[in-house]
N, C-alpha and C positions, 0 to 999 in steps of 0.2 A: 543414513538422517540422526537432526537433535529433535533432539524435546523438547518444544519451545514452550510458553502460555504467554498467548495475547495482552500484554497490557495497559501496549492503547491504539487507537488509531482515529485514523481523520481521515475527511475530503480533502484535499490540498489542491485553494485555484493558484492556477500557474495564468495569467492570456484568458482563455478559451480553452483550452483544456485542464482532468481532467487529472487528479491521481490516487487512492490511493492511500495511500501508508500506514502500517501495521508494526507498534514498538517491542521487541517481544523481548525476552530473557526465556534462560534454559534454567532448569535449579542447581548450577553451577554458579551464575551469578552472572556473567558473557548479554550482555543486551543488544539483540541483533533488528534492523532500522530495513526492513521489507518493502518497496514500490510497489505494490501496482498498473505496470501503463495503461492498461483494457481492463476496465467495466465488466466488461462483460464475454464469455470464451465458447467459441464455439466447437465441439468436434463430434467425432464419427459413433457413431453404435450399432453397427451391423455395415448395414444403405442408407438407416439416418441419421441424418443431419443434427444433432440436439445444439440448444444457450443452453447457460450456464450465466451468471450472476452472479458477484460480489452484492454481500443484503446491506446498501451501504445508506438505505433513511433515515435509520437511529445516528449513527455519528455524527458529529458535529463537523462543518465546514468551514474552513479557513486562510486565509492569500497564506505566501509562502513566507511571507515577511513575518507573517505574527507566529512565524512555529517557535523552537526554541537553538540557539547555535550547535549545538551540537548533532542538531534531528536532519536542519538542514543541511550543513557539516556532511553527510553521512548522506544525505540524499541528490544533496550534487558531484556527488565521488562518482555514480548513476547514471543520471541524468545533470549530460553538460547544457542540456534547453532551460533550463532553469533560471 
């Protein structure tokens, strides 16, 4: 696992879909763009189904076209439908 620190996070709108995009940087200076398609996650704990959601209330919501070019390029490498 690579230890990194989230520098910036956005909620990106593309049509009717929303994605959480995090820009992270390691202590070596490498930058990673992490795209979360699912904003809520369901998991099993024993026999119980639990739900967990990203806290996106305090994040800026932007259109995909408004993002910086290098972030858009990194996202489109992972998500072809944007």
